[in-house]
C-alpha positions in Angstrom: -60.0 25.7 -26.9 -60.1 24.4 -23.3 -56.9 22.4 -24.8 -55.1 25.3 -26.0 -55.8 27.0 -23.1 -53.9 24.2 -20.8 -51.2 23.8 -23.2 -50.1 27.8 -23.1 -50.5 27.6 -19.3 -47.8 25.6 -18.9 -45.8 28.3 -19.6 -47.8 31.0 -17.8 -49.6 32.5 -20.8 -53.3 33.0 -20.6 -55.9 33.9 -23.0 -58.8 36.6 -22.5 -56.9 39.9 -23.4 -59.6 41.8 -25.5 -62.7 43.6 -24.4 -63.6 46.3 -22.7 -61.2 45.8 -19.7 -57.5 46.6 -18.8 -55.2 45.2 -21.9 -52.0 43.2 -21.7 -49.2 45.7 -20.4 -46.8 46.5 -23.3 -43.4 47.8 -22.3 -39.6 48.5 -23.4 -36.4 46.3 -22.6 -35.9 48.8 -19.9 -32.4 48.6 -18.2 -31.1 46.0 -20.4 -30.8 48.7 -22.8 -28.0 51.4 -22.4 -30.4 54.1 -21.9 -32.8 52.7 -19.5 -33.5 54.2 -16.6 -36.0 52.2 -14.6 -36.8 48.1 -14.3 -39.8 48.0 -17.0 -39.9 44.3 -16.6 -40.6 44.6 -12.7 -42.9 47.3 -13.0 -45.0 45.7 -15.9 -45.5 42.8 -14.0 -46.3 44.3 -10.9 -48.8 46.3 -13.3 -49.9 43.0 -14.9 -50.6 41.2 -11.6 -52.8 44.2 -10.1 -54.8 45.5 -12.7 -54.7 42.9 -15.9 -55.3 40.1 -13.7 -56.8 41.9 -10.6 -59.3 44.1 -12.5 -60.0 41.1 -15.3 -63.8 41.4 -14.3 -63.8 45.2 -14.1 -66.1 46.7 -17.4 -64.7 49.7 -18.7 -66.3 52.2 -21.5 -64.1 50.9 -23.7 -60.3 48.8 -23.6 -57.6 50.4 -21.6 -53.9 50.1 -22.6 -50.8 50.6 -20.4 -47.1 51.2 -21.7 -44.1 51.6 -20.0 -41.0 53.0 -21.4 -37.8 52.9 -20.0 -36.3 56.5 -21.0 -37.5 59.3 -22.9 -36.6 57.7 -26.0 -40.2 56.5 -26.2 -39.4 53.4 -28.4 -42.6 51.9 -27.6 -44.4 55.1 -27.7 -46.2 55.1 -24.1 -47.7 58.5 -24.9 -50.3 56.9 -27.4 -51.6 54.5 -24.4 -54.4 55.1 -22.4 -51.8 55.6 -19.7 -47.9 55.8 -20.6 -45.2 55.5 -18.2 -41.6 57.1 -19.0 -38.6 56.4 -16.8 -36.9 59.5 -15.7 -33.6 60.6 -14.6 -33.8 64.1 -12.9 -30.4 65.7 -12.8 -29.1 66.9 -9.4 -27.3 70.6 -10.7 -25.1 72.0 -8.2 -24.6 75.5 -9.7 -22.0 76.1 -7.1 -19.6 73.5 -8.7 -19.6 75.0 -12.0 -16.7 76.4 -13.6 -18.5 78.1 -16.4 -16.0 76.1 -18.8 -15.7 77.6 -22.4 -16.3 74.2 -23.7 -18.8 72.5 -21.4 -19.0 68.4 -21.3 -22.8 69.0 -20.1 -23.6 71.4 -23.0 -22.1 69.1 -25.7 -23.6 65.7 -24.2 -27.5 67.1 -24.0 -29.2 65.5 -27.0 -32.5 68.1 -26.8 -29.9 71.2 -26.4 -31.4 72.2 -23.0 -28.3 73.2 -21.5 -25.8 75.9 -22.2 -23.7 78.2 -20.1 -24.9 81.9 -19.6 -22.7 84.4 -17.8 -19.9 81.7 -16.9 -22.6 79.4 -15.5 -24.2 76.4 -16.5 -28.1 76.7 -17.1 -30.4 73.6 -17.4 -33.9 74.8 -19.5 -36.9 72.7 -17.4 -38.9 73.3 -20.5 -36.7 71.6 -22.4 -35.3 69.3 -20.6 -36.8 65.6 -20.9 -34.7 64.1 -17.9 -32.9 61.6 -20.0 -29.8 61.4 -17.7 -27.3 61.6 -20.4 -25.9 64.8 -18.8 -24.9 62.9 -15.4 -21.6 62.6 -14.6 -20.0 64.2 -17.5 -19.2 67.5 -15.9 -15.5 67.5 -15.1 -16.3 69.2 -12.1 -19.2 67.1 -10.3 -21.5 69.8 -11.0 -24.3 67.0 -12.0 -22.8 64.1 -10.3 -26.1 62.2 -9.9 -29.8 62.2 -10.3 -33.2 61.3 -9.1 -35.3 58.6 -10.5 -38.1 59.4 -11.7 -42.1 58.2 -13.5 -43.8 60.8 -16.0 -47.2 59.5 -16.5 -49.3 60.5 -19.7 -52.9 60.0 -19.8 -55.4 59.7 -22.8 -53.1 58.6 -25.7 -54.3 56.3 -28.5 -53.2 54.9 -31.8 -55.4 53.8 -35.0 -57.5 55.4 -37.5 -57.9 58.6 -34.8 -54.8 59.3 -33.3 -54.2 61.4 -29.9 -51.0 61.9 -28.0 -51.5 61.8 -24.6 -50.9 64.5 -22.0 -48.1 64.6 -19.2 -49.5 65.0 -15.5 -47.6 68.1 -14.3 -45.7 65.9 -11.7 -42.5 63.4 -12.0 -43.4 60.8 -9.5 -40.2 59.4 -7.6 -42.0 55.9 -6.3 -43.5 52.9 -7.9 -46.4 53.4 -5.4 -47.1 56.5 -6.7 -47.5 55.6 -9.9 -49.4 52.3 -9.1 -51.9 54.7 -7.2 -52.3 56.8 -10.3 -53.2 53.7 -12.5 -55.6 52.9 -10.4 -57.0 56.2 -10.0 -57.0 56.6 -13.6 -59.1 53.7 -14.1 -61.8 54.1 -11.5 -62.2 57.5 -13.0 -62.4 55.9 -16.5 -65.1 53.3 -15.4 -66.9 56.3 -13.4 -67.0 59.1 -15.5 -66.3 57.5 -19.2 -69.2 57.3 -21.6 -70.0 53.5 -22.5 -68.2 53.1 -26.1 -65.6 56.5 -25.5 -61.6 55.9 -25.2 -60.1 57.6 -21.8 -59.1 60.4 -24.5 -62.4 61.3 -25.5 -63.6 61.3 -21.5 -60.6 63.5 -21.3 -61.8 65.9 -23.7 -65.1 66.0 -22.5 -64.5 66.8 -18.9 -61.4 68.8 -19.1 -57.6 67.7 -18.7 -57.7 70.3 -15.5 -60.6 68.5 -14.0 -59.3 64.7 -14.4 -55.5 65.6 -13.2 -56.8 67.2 -10.2 -59.1 64.1 -9.3 -55.9 61.8 -10.1 -53.7 63.9 -8.1 -55.9 63.4 -4.9 -57.4 60.3 -3.0 -61.0 60.9 -3.7 -61.3 58.2 -6.2 -59.4 55.6 -4.1 -61.5 56.5 -1.1 -64.9 55.7 -3.1 -62.9 52.5 -4.9 -65.7 49.9 -3.8 -68.3 52.4 -4.8 -67.3 52.8 -8.2 -66.0 49.1 -9.0 -69.4 47.9 -7.6 -71.8 50.3 -9.6 -73.4 48.4 -12.8 -71.8 50.4 -15.5 -70.9 49.6 -19.2 -72.6 46.1 -18.9 -72.2 45.6 -22.6 -68.9 47.6 -23.2 -67.5 49.5 -26.1 -64.5 47.5 -27.9 -65.4 45.4 -30.6 -61.9 43.6 -30.5 
């Protein structure tokens, strides 16, 4: 085994990706795809270094999987991970520039039918829009000239015998720093408030999504980081693979 570890280490690979801990990060190909909105490779490497390597000895109630998707196409199913990140492009829509075209190029482009010209003005239904960015630059009068890059974060997803779709936090984050903070706070919350043997989805169901979201959007967990990490918790761990 030691010979094997030494051999794969020459290519920057290592063993130790199982157990009740942060697991290796999974991502799609990001901006090498025509639909990619964020550099998933770069973000995944940062997550890998800080949480897979940096938190390697942190014992959790169960496995903790992180997925990074470049756009709302969700090819690698980020919302089915304990924490999933989805790239966003929030359209900067200027209604003053809209001419209410009878044949609207934006309306015809939108793949989820979130846009519609009503009373000679384009309207975007925020409840339907998934911020895929396909509408940007399609208006002949520059009503949507650009967009804001962002990150949508899902928590509590899981795959396997018991499937659970992650729930999105009610905020589009606009910086990698915010994303890294949310990941860290989620891990700290899971370690402190999760029961040994349960996945994050079960912790959220037990203590309530609104409660979890409120904690993740505040800094209280980070303020108590050292206290949470030094606590003797989950010494046996719940993951069997």
